[in-house]
C-alpha angles and dihedrals in degrees: 000000000000091000091052091051091049090052097048093042088055088062089063089062090065090073088065088060096224096301105214104178116141116251090240097066113166122260088239091062090047090053090054090051093048091050091051099045101033097193088052092219089123091052091055090046091054091048090049090052091049093051090045091051089061092043092250092145098168092054091042094055091048091055091044089053089051090050092053092045092049092053116011089180095061107105092190090062092056090047092053092047090050090056093051092046091050091056089048090055094251094133098159093049090046091054090052091054091048090053091048091052090050092051091052094047118010092201101047100085090050097044090050091048103254104130107088110237090021092055109140133207121252114329105236142042082231100128096195094192094052114114111239128205104006114202118270120243091248090065092054095047090058089066092051089054090053091049092052092048089056092050092056091074094059106044138075125253095269093054090045087060090052091050092051091049091048091049092050094052098041095097093043091050094072094048091064129081110274096246090054092046092051091051090053092051092050087067088065098042091093095050103103098218093044102037097097092044092048091056090043092053091048087055090050091052092049089048091054088049088052092241094139100175093053090045090052092050094050096045090051091046090053093056092044089056091047116011089188094057102117098191090058091055090045094052092046089053090050090051091048090055092050088051090054093250100127096161092056090043092054093050092051097045090050087056091051091052091047089055096044117016090183093061094112095181088061090062089050089051092047090052090052091050094047090049088054090049091052093250090131098158091053091047090054090051090055092049089050090053092051093049090056095053109024136051102166096097098028096149095052093048095053093041093053095041088051090055090049092048090051090052088051089055095250095128097163093051089044092055090048089056091047088052089056093047090052092046088054093048111015092177096055108115094193092061091048092048091049093051089047089056090053093049090049097053088044092057097249094129099167092051090047091051091050093053094045090049092051091048090051091049089055095043116016091186094070101116090173091058091052090047094051093043087055090055090050091047092053094047086049087058097252105120095167092058089045093054091048091053095047090049090053091047090053091048088054091054101261096138098188088073088076089068092059094041092054092046102043109016107043100066 
């Protein structure tokens, strides 16, 4: 029985999304958290999770006790403390906390997967490793324009004409079918100053067509032609990340930055890679650097830094970044869904429901938003609304909704 409880209590930890913040968080970050959460129970919960992550059980239980004391009506705090106590061998005390959580919210032990045969999988359609807000093509093309401008100073008149032609047709290139675009680029693959870029752009076209092997070949050919061509290294790193090869990706993006320290998109890529590798603090440092020197993809920076801050356990700061991303693009459903996720795991169910609803209004195909809104509805003690949302999520193809429907809506 104890092993079963240990297993199902572990599921609850998934809602913390592997919080990796260092135990020596700055007082400034704590002040942000306190401002956001007012009763500071959530701050203590995050600190408890961080201590628990590093197996510092004594410190973890102290923070969990503070969380319960700060807000005795927070079922999630009792649930977290139960998990820590179970791992410390305090089975009787853990059961008492589970019962307390159930009295405060009759659905919470079920929704978090703590009821034996009804144990569910992870709570949210949160997908913490998913990459949010990839850069638009327009942002990339700006860097090709800069590269061609630099080449003009080193070529003869004939090649200058080729560069001007290439620059004029760059936008049009990506509006064409990819076979036609590749044929156009082949015309420039023998122009010395444009050869590496021509192969690189062919790789980018193949990447957009999801022909990964051809993309890989052309990116590698570009950096063979010109080993100092930073965009080739950047695009190869981006491809490596998409192919779930983060170590290779990091090595290649570091080379791009070494070649061109002003290649801001390379810092964005490095932050994405480091976030995937679990180096959350370093990822946040890269996002900070970009924010200080670039405003062209404001929304993507704040959205992604917000996800990294959440993973680091800095929920208040994460929500602040989501606020900025939404201010930049109020009609972006992904930002609203992401902030809704944060409100949900923070226990602000009404705010979560509002954000999920707005995201659904903007994009009615978001099965994940319906799924998560259903979780928020149930934790907000509205099972009928929850079942409606999970039904909609299933209709939209989000198959995990069937788990919740069978557990909570078929009785």
